[in-house]
Structure formats: structure tokens, C-alpha cells
N, C-alpha and C positions, 0 to 999 in steps of 0.2 A: 827715558834717560834724563839727563840733566839739561838737555838742550844744547850742549856744546858739540861742535863739529869734531869728529874724530878723523885723523889722517893717518893713513898707512903709507909711508914714503916708499916710492917705487912700485906701488900696486897699480897706479894709473895706466901704465902701459902694458899690463899683463895680457890683455886681449890681443894687442898688436904683436907682442912678442910670441905668444902661442901661435898666432896665425903664421908668422914668419917661420917658426919651427916646422909647422906642417907643410909650408911651401918647400922648405929646404929638405925635409925628410918625408918623401911621399909614401914610404912603407910603414909609417906609424899606425898603431891601432886607432880605433875610433876615439875621439876626444872623450867619450863617455866611459871608455874602458882603460885608458892609459893610467899607469900607476905613477905615484910621486917619484919613485926611483927611476922610471923611464924618462920622466920629464927632466929630472936632474941630469941624467946621462946625456940627453940630447941638447939640453940648455947650456951646459957648462962650456962646450967649445964655441958656442955662438954668443956668449954673454957680452963681449966687448962690442960686437957689431950691433946687437940688439939694443944696447944702451945708447949707442950713437944714433940709431934709427929713432928711438924714443925721443932723444933730445932734439933731433932735427924736426920731428913732427911737432914737438912742443913749441919750438921757435917759429915754425910756420904758422901754427894756430895763433900764437901771440901777435904775429905780424898782421894777421887777418882782422883781429879784434882790437888792435891798437894798444895792447898792453905793453 
């Protein structure tokens, strides 16, 4: 590529968010088999809490590294 860093806003916490969805909904299919529609269905009711979790973790990390 051209050497510029590409940023997808909101993508940094996807692993944390998916982990939390799997904690909250124990009956989900395997992560390798879940469909986009299923992710949306389970994600939408949790979105506000997941965003708060992601922001809290970002603040915690920033405090550790002096940012």
C-alpha cells in the first residue's frame, strides 16, 4: 500500500464485544458458524453496554501507559 495507517473506528473493541456477547448468551453457535444476522440480533440489545465496556477499558489502558 502507500504506507499510510488505515483506521476503522469502533473496530478496536470487536474482540471484547464478541467475547461479552458469548458470555451473555451461552447458547450461541460456535464463533466459526455464527452468521452476520445472528451477530446483529444478539449485539443490538447489548450495544450501549458494550460501548461503555470498551470505553472503560480504553481509559484503563490509557491510565496504565500514561496517555
